[in-house]
N, C-alpha and C positions, 0 to 999 in steps of 0.2 A: 328622728322618730322611734317611738320604743320600740324592744324586741316582745314577739308575744309572751305572754304569760312574767312580766315583767315585775320584780318585786320594788316597793318603793325602799327610798331611801331614808334616812333618817328626818331626810329633810323636804321632804314631800310624803309624809306621811301622819298622822295625828299624832299626840302623845299617849303615853299609857294611859295616865289618867282621863283623857277625853274619848276613849276606846272604850275602858271601863264602864265612864258613864253610859255612853252611848247604846252600851248592850245591855246595862241591867235596865236602863229605861224602854227598851225595846220590849226586854221580856215582862216587863210588867204591866207594859199596855197592850200586848199582845193579850197577856191574859184578863185585862180588864174587860174589855167589850164584851166576850162570852159572859163573865161573871158578870155584868150586868146587866145582858140581856135574860142572861138566866133569873137573877134572884126578883124584875122586876114580872119576870111570869107567874110568879108564885102567887097566888092569890090572898090577900089578908083573910081573917076570917069574916064571917060563916060560908064562904063560898066553899064547895067543895076541892077537895086538894090544900085545902090551907094549912099552909104552916110557918104562923108567924113567929116561932121561936127562929127557925132556920132563915126566914126572909128577913128577920132582925140582923141575925150575926152577920149573914152576908151585906147588908145592907151597912154596918158595920165595917168590916174587913173593906170593903169598896170606898167607904171615906178615908179610910186610913192608908190604902192605897194609892188614894189619890193626892192627897198629903203629901205622900214620900215622891209621888211623879213630881208635882210641885217644886218641893225642895231639892229635889236630883236637877229640874229644870234649870232653878237657879245659881246651882253649883254649875251647870253647862254653861251658861254663859259667862258667869265671872270666868271661866277657865278658858272659853275662844277669847276674852277681852285678854288675861292675860298671857296665854300661850298660843294665841291665834289659830291660821288655819294653813295649811298648805297649799300651795298653788296651784292651779288649775293644772291638769295634766297635759301634755303637749298633744294627747290622741283625742281628745274631746273636738267635736265638730261646734262652729258659732253656737247652735240650735240647742246642742247639749250643754254650752256653759250657761245660756240664760235660761233655758229649763232644769236647771241643776240649782242655779243659785234663787231663782223665784219659788222652787220647789221648798229648798232648805228655809227661806225666810218665813212662807205659810205656814212650815211643821213649828217654826221655832214660835210662832204666833201661838198655836193654837197648841202644844205642849203647855201654854200659860192659860189660855182659855177656858180647856176644858177643865182643868182642876178648879179654876178659880170660880169657876160658876156652878158647879159641884156643891166648892164649898160655900158661896152664898145663899144657893139654894136653901140647901141641907141647914143650915146656922138660922134662916127665912123659918122653915117648915117643921125641921126635925129634930129640934137639939136635943143632947149636945151631940157635940163633934169632937171625938177624943181620937185620940192618936194610940190605936191599937189596946183600945179598951182603958188608957192609962192617964196620957197629959189632956188635959181639956185645949182645944183650940177651936171652940164655937166663937162667930164674929160675932160683935155687939150691932146684929141686924134683926129687929122685930120684923114679923111677917108673920103669914097663914100660909097653909098649901095651897090654895087657892091663888095667894098674892106671890107667892114664888113659881107658878108654873111658866111665865115667862121667861126667865131666869133658865128654868128648866128644859124648856123651847132651844134657848141658844147652846145652853149644854149639849142637848143629844144632837142639835142640827153641827156644831162645832166637832161629836166624836162621829159621827160621820163624813164630814168633809174628811177628818185627819184620816180614819180608816180610807177613806178613796186615795187619800195620797199617799199613805205608809205604800198601800199595794204599788204603786207607780214608781215609788226608793224602792222597793224592795225588787219589781222585776226589771229597773233600771240598773240596781246593783249586779245581778245575775248577769243581765245582757253582758256586762264590763267582766264578769268572771266567766263566763262561759263561752263568749262570742268573740267581743272585741281580745280579751284576755289581755288588757294593756295593763294592770296593777293598780286601775281603780277603785276595785275593790278592796283591796290588800289595803289601802291607806287607811282603813276604820279597821280592819280585821288585827286579831292578835299576831303578832309578828312571828316567823317559823324561828323553831329551837334550831 
């Protein structure tokens, strides 16, 4: 049994690249949800409060960050394949092991589903899709705003589910940090100097 406030060893902690990608993705996803809600709340002309220039720029930023998250998701999977993952902590109950594995697998699926569906939908209805206003990455998919709506629905639903799961993930991490104090949180936190 681990002691309270246990610090994970090299063998039961994620590698520095895995930790870096995890936290960069976490920050970007945390920013993307309010950005998406805000940009969709701005009306197009000629509605009151319309600001098409700001709305367009926010949409372009949203697309670019979404593509960045997708690239980081690919990197994250490659790191998982080549670096592996530390074994589960001995302090985890059987329920916690099943819940943790299930939640992580769902999040891995969603970090691909969310950006891919956004990429497909915007390529269909609102090209071009450029990475930070420079690199053209529009998918060769034709469509209209109307035909892209089912794809957007999947995108929005996946975002809502991912947000819910991230709250659960963060809550469980904080429980391990503040209540159980068993070292689980520190497996992904940057190591102490």
